N, C-alpha and C positions, 0 to 999 in steps of 0.2 A: 606647615599649615595645620595638619592634623594634630600635631603635638600641641600647638597653640590652643586648639579647640578643647583637647583633653585637659589642659592646664586650667582653662577658663571654667570648664565644668566642675573640676575638682575644687576650684576656688569658690564657686557658687555653692557647692555642697557644704563646704566648711563654713561658709558664711551663714548658711541656713541653720546649721547646728549652733553656731554662736548666737544667732538671733533667738533661737528657741531657748537656749540657756539663759540669755538675758531676760527674756519674758518670764521664765520660771523664777529667776532671782527676784524680779520685781513683784511677782504675784504671790509668792509663797514665803512665809517667814522662816520655815525650816530650812529651805534652800539658801535663803539670804544669810541665816546664821552660820550654816556650814561653810558657805563661800567666804564669809568674812573671817571665820576661824582659820581657814586654809590660806587665804591670800594676805590678810592684814597681819596675822600673827607671825611671829619670827620665822621667816621663810627658810633661813639657813638651818635652824634647829629642826624644823619640820621636814626637811628633805630626807632625813634618815628613815622616817616611817611613811614614805610617800605611797607605797603600795597599799597599805592599810587605809590611808587617807583617801586615795582614789576610790577604793572599794566602798568606803563609808559614804563618800560624796555621791557616788553613782547610785547607791541604794536610796539615799535621800531624794535624789532627782527622780528616780523611778517611782517612788512612793508619791511624790508631789504631782508628777505627771498623771499617775493613775487617779489620784484624788481629784485633780482638776478636770480630767476627762470624764469621770463619773458625774461630777457636779455640773458639767456643761456639755452633756452628751448631745443634745440637739444641735448646739452650735458647732460642735466638733464634726458631726455628720454633714452638716451644711458646708463647712469649710473644706472637708475632704471631697465632697461632690464638686464644689466649685473649683478646687485644684485640679481634679481630673478633667473637668470640662475645659479649663484653661489649657491644660497640656494637649488635649485633642485639638483645640483651636490653633495652638502654635505649631503643631505637627502638620497641619494641612495648609 
């Protein structure tokens, strides 16, 4: 029972990260370009330089997230506060 709960929580966390990544891909051209270069371009040839590609892609995602959060700071604060309130509501 407890193992099932942990698995479900891990799956929900991974799903959240995937949703965030998809939103960034949809919202930012830089992330979309980097994603299409990594996924659509020759995957077998690109496997050799996977470490560098992951680092470059992570850098682009971090920059895009920072730019989006600066541009939409009030909405980000509201969303964070709403998430905290929902968590407190679900805990009680």
